[in-house]
C-alpha positions as CSV (number, residue, x, y, z in Angstrom):
1,X,128.2,90.3,119.2
2,X,129.9,86.8,117.2
3,X,133.2,88.1,116.6
4,X,135.6,90.8,118.1
5,X,139.4,91.0,116.4
6,X,142.1,93.0,115.6
7,X,143.4,91.1,112.4
8,X,141.0,91.2,109.5
9,X,141.9,88.7,107.9
10,X,140.5,86.5,110.7
11,X,137.3,88.2,110.6
12,X,137.2,87.6,106.3
13,X,137.7,83.7,107.4
14,X,135.1,83.8,109.9
15,X,132.5,85.3,107.8
16,X,133.4,82.9,105.0
17,X,133.3,79.5,107.4
18,X,129.9,80.8,108.7
19,X,128.7,81.1,104.8
20,X,130.2,77.8,104.4
21,X,128.7,75.9,106.9
22,X,125.7,77.3,105.9
23,X,124.4,78.8,109.4
24,X,121.2,80.0,109.6
25,X,122.2,83.5,110.6
26,X,119.6,86.6,109.3
27,X,122.5,88.2,107.4
28,X,120.2,91.6,106.8
29,X,120.8,91.7,111.0
30,X,124.8,90.9,110.5
31,X,126.6,94.1,111.3
32,X,130.0,94.6,110.8
33,X,132.3,97.7,112.4
34,X,135.5,98.6,112.1
35,X,136.7,100.5,114.8
36,X,139.5,102.6,113.4
37,X,142.5,102.6,115.9
38,X,145.4,105.5,117.0
39,X,148.7,105.6,118.3
40,X,147.7,104.2,121.3
41,X,144.6,101.3,120.0
42,X,144.6,99.6,117.5
43,X,141.9,98.9,115.0
44,X,139.1,96.6,116.0
45,X,136.8,94.8,113.5
46,X,133.6,93.6,115.2
47,X,130.6,91.4,113.8
48,X,127.4,91.4,115.9
49,X,123.9,90.2,115.2
50,X,121.0,92.4,116.1
51,X,118.8,90.2,118.5
52,X,115.6,91.5,119.1
53,X,113.9,91.6,122.6
54,X,112.2,87.9,122.6
55,X,111.2,88.3,126.4
56,X,109.2,90.8,129.0
57,X,111.3,92.9,131.2
58,X,112.3,91.8,134.3
59,X,110.7,93.6,137.1
60,X,112.4,97.1,137.6
61,X,114.1,96.9,134.3
62,X,114.6,100.1,132.5
63,X,112.6,100.4,129.1
């Protein structure tokens, strides 16, 4: 997870800042989710990056 916020403008500013910095993010692996809020829980914006499994699983680890 790169960012989780309830402020849409904060999410937009974060993405703009990443792009302006020229970060080495593979944008095809970025996921932007909007978790719709209801009365008890506000809308949440989540920005995450897919990271493939880079190493062996620990002993006894689930597959």
